[in-house]
C-alpha positions as CSV (number, residue, x, y, z in Angstrom):
1,M,176.0,61.1,-63.0
2,H,179.7,60.3,-63.3
3,V,182.1,62.8,-61.7
4,F,185.2,63.4,-63.6
5,R,188.3,63.6,-61.5
6,P,190.9,66.0,-63.0
7,R,194.2,64.5,-63.9
8,T,196.5,67.3,-62.9
9,R,196.7,69.8,-60.0
10,R,197.2,72.5,-62.7
11,F,194.0,71.6,-64.3
12,F,192.0,71.5,-61.1
13,T,193.4,74.9,-60.1
14,G,192.3,76.3,-63.6
15,V,188.8,74.9,-63.4
16,F,188.3,75.8,-59.7
17,A,189.4,79.4,-60.5
18,A,186.7,79.6,-63.2
19,A,184.2,78.0,-60.9
20,T,184.7,80.5,-58.2
21,L,185.5,83.6,-60.3
22,A,183.3,86.6,-59.4
23,A,181.4,88.1,-62.4
24,G,183.1,91.0,-64.0
25,G,183.6,93.0,-67.2
26,T,185.7,92.1,-70.2
27,M,187.8,93.8,-72.8
28,I,187.4,93.3,-76.5
29,A,190.3,91.6,-78.3
30,A,190.7,90.5,-81.9
31,T,192.0,87.3,-83.2
32,P,193.6,86.7,-86.6
33,A,191.6,85.4,-89.5
34,V,191.6,81.7,-90.1
35,A,191.8,79.5,-93.2
36,A,189.0,77.0,-93.9
37,A,189.7,73.3,-93.1
38,P,188.8,70.5,-95.5
39,C,185.1,70.1,-96.2
40,T,183.0,67.5,-94.4
41,D,179.3,67.0,-93.9
42,V,179.4,68.1,-90.4
43,D,181.9,70.3,-88.5
44,V,181.7,70.1,-84.7
45,V,183.1,73.3,-83.3
46,V,184.1,73.2,-79.6
47,A,185.0,76.0,-77.1
48,R,186.5,74.2,-74.1
49,G,186.3,75.4,-70.4
50,T,188.7,77.4,-68.5
51,G,192.0,75.6,-68.1
52,E,190.6,72.4,-69.6
53,P,193.2,70.1,-71.2
54,G,192.7,68.0,-74.2
55,R,192.3,69.0,-77.9
56,L,188.6,69.7,-77.6
57,G,188.5,69.3,-73.9
58,V,188.6,66.2,-71.8
59,I,185.3,66.9,-69.9
60,V,183.0,67.8,-72.7
61,G,184.5,68.3,-76.2
62,D,186.5,65.0,-76.6
63,P,183.7,62.7,-75.3
64,V,180.9,64.6,-77.0
65,Y,182.6,64.6,-80.4
66,S,183.5,60.8,-80.1
67,A,179.8,60.1,-79.2
68,I,178.6,62.2,-82.2
69,D,181.0,60.5,-84.6
70,R,179.9,57.0,-83.5
71,R,176.3,57.9,-84.3
72,L,176.9,59.3,-87.9
73,T,176.1,56.8,-90.7
74,G,177.1,57.7,-94.1
75,T,178.0,61.2,-93.0
76,T,181.5,62.6,-92.7
77,S,182.5,64.8,-89.7
78,S,185.4,66.9,-88.6
79,S,186.0,68.7,-85.3
80,H,187.6,72.1,-84.6
81,A,188.9,73.5,-81.2
82,V,188.2,77.2,-81.0
83,D,191.6,78.9,-80.8
84,Y,191.3,81.0,-77.7
85,P,193.2,81.2,-74.3
86,A,190.4,79.7,-72.1
87,S,191.9,81.5,-69.3
88,I,190.5,83.8,-66.5
89,S,191.9,86.8,-68.4
90,P,189.1,89.3,-69.0
91,T,190.0,89.3,-72.8
92,S,189.7,85.5,-73.2
93,P,186.0,85.0,-73.9
94,A,185.9,87.9,-76.3
95,Q,188.8,86.3,-78.2
96,G,187.0,83.0,-78.3
97,N,183.8,84.7,-79.6
98,R,185.6,86.2,-82.4
99,A,187.7,83.1,-83.3
100,L,184.5,80.9,-83.4
101,V,182.8,83.2,-85.7
102,E,185.7,83.6,-88.0
103,H,186.1,79.8,-88.2
104,V,182.4,79.1,-88.9
105,T,182.3,82.0,-91.5
106,A,185.4,80.7,-93.3
107,Q,184.0,77.1,-93.3
108,A,180.6,78.2,-94.6
109,Q,182.2,80.0,-97.5
110,A,184.5,77.2,-98.4
111,C,182.1,74.4,-97.9
112,P,178.6,75.4,-99.1
113,D,177.0,72.1,-97.9
114,Q,178.6,71.8,-94.6
115,R,176.6,72.0,-91.4
116,F,177.7,72.9,-87.9
117,I,177.3,71.6,-84.3
118,L,178.5,74.1,-81.7
119,V,179.6,72.9,-78.3
120,G,180.7,75.0,-75.3
121,Y,181.6,74.1,-71.8
122,S,181.8,76.7,-69.0
123,Q,183.6,79.7,-70.3
124,G,183.3,78.0,-73.7
125,A,179.5,78.1,-73.3
126,N,179.8,81.9,-73.0
127,V,181.9,81.9,-76.2
128,V,179.2,79.9,-78.0
129,G,176.3,82.0,-76.7
130,N,178.1,85.3,-77.6
131,A,178.6,84.0,-81.2
132,L,174.9,83.5,-81.4
133,G,174.2,87.1,-80.2
134,I,173.6,86.2,-76.6
135,S,175.8,88.5,-74.5
136,S,177.5,86.9,-71.4
137,Q,178.6,90.2,-70.0
138,G,178.1,90.2,-66.2
139,A,178.4,86.4,-66.0
140,A,181.6,84.7,-64.7
141,V,184.3,84.7,-67.3
142,G,181.9,86.5,-69.7
143,S,182.1,89.3,-72.2
144,P,180.1,91.5,-74.5
145,V,179.2,90.2,-78.0
146,V,182.1,91.1,-80.4
147,A,181.0,89.0,-83.4
148,T,178.0,86.9,-84.5
149,I,177.5,84.2,-87.0
150,P,176.2,85.8,-90.2
151,A,172.5,85.5,-90.8
152,A,172.9,83.5,-94.0
153,V,174.9,80.8,-92.1
154,Q,172.5,80.6,-89.1
155,P,170.3,77.9,-90.7
156,R,173.3,75.7,-91.1
157,V,173.9,75.6,-87.4
158,A,172.1,72.3,-86.7
159,A,172.5,72.0,-83.0
160,V,174.0,74.0,-80.1
161,L,175.2,72.1,-76.9
162,V,176.2,74.0,-73.8
163,F,177.2,72.6,-70.5
164,G,177.8,74.5,-67.2
165,Y,176.7,77.8,-68.9
166,P,177.7,80.6,-66.5
167,L,174.8,82.8,-67.9
168,R,172.4,80.4,-66.4
169,K,173.6,81.6,-62.9
170,L,171.9,84.9,-63.8
171,G,168.7,83.2,-64.9
172,R,169.4,83.6,-68.6
173,G,170.2,81.4,-71.5
174,I,170.1,81.0,-75.3
175,T,166.8,82.3,-76.7
176,G,165.5,83.3,-80.2
177,E,166.1,81.5,-83.4
178,Y,168.5,79.0,-81.8
179,A,166.5,78.0,-78.8
180,A,164.8,75.0,-80.3
181,R,168.2,73.7,-81.5
182,T,169.9,74.1,-78.1
183,L,170.5,71.6,-75.4
184,D,171.5,73.5,-72.3
185,I,172.8,71.1,-69.6
186,C,173.3,72.4,-66.0
187,A,174.2,69.8,-63.3
188,D,172.3,70.1,-60.0
189,R,174.3,72.3,-57.6
190,D,176.8,73.3,-60.2
191,V,178.5,76.4,-58.8
192,V,178.9,78.0,-62.2
193,C,175.4,77.6,-63.7
194,D,172.9,76.6,-60.9
195,P,171.5,79.8,-59.2
196,L,171.6,77.9,-55.9
197,G,174.6,75.8,-56.7
198,A,178.0,75.7,-54.7
199,S,179.6,72.4,-56.0
200,T,182.7,72.6,-58.0
201,L,182.6,68.7,-58.4
202,A,179.2,69.1,-60.2
203,H,180.8,71.4,-62.6
204,L,183.3,68.7,-63.5
205,S,180.6,66.0,-64.1
206,Y,179.6,66.6,-67.8
207,S,181.5,63.7,-69.4
208,G,178.5,61.6,-68.3
209,D,176.2,63.7,-70.6
210,A,178.0,63.0,-73.7
211,T,175.6,60.3,-75.0
212,R,172.5,62.4,-74.3
213,A,174.0,65.5,-76.1
214,A,175.2,63.5,-79.1
215,T,171.8,61.9,-79.6
216,F,170.1,65.4,-79.4
217,A,172.7,66.8,-82.0
218,V,172.5,64.0,-84.5
219,A,168.7,64.0,-84.5
220,R,168.8,67.5,-85.8
221,L,171.2,67.0,-88.7
């Protein structure tokens, strides 16, 4: 597996802080409503990791979306970066949870035929899980569930891709209706998701899993 080397000291500091952050509670915070984007066949919604640069996230979101788009034939796609701080603030994951649900809900109403692929890395995996009704409270950079994808929209979520999911550290993950549509990748010894892990470098390695994740997602469209 390839190891991604962070490009800036600031980025490394942010991700390292997330990787070593002790589990704690969060506060609930609201985000403003969002307008729907133009309709495509597939909308790839990405919640980046703590302190991760890039529009969708250089470790997971950017390479995964590129890999998905390359595999689509006769299908249009768009990508959306969940608008949230992705910081170690206790309000950050709750803001992401609400922002993701608001975006998907607005898109589903505006684009009746659009389907969704949800992607989350590290804290972003908590954001995605919470939007599916799986509370990350008690996990590193986690929060209680503050919003969930409406039941009528759930069948339109074709695939869920989570990487370095902090809830895995507690022996939990995505269950229920979404389980069969979920690919949950945790690198060996990843300090954030492996219950026995202590490696920050393993937590930065997920760009090498983009092809595997894209193949899984496209097969479920």
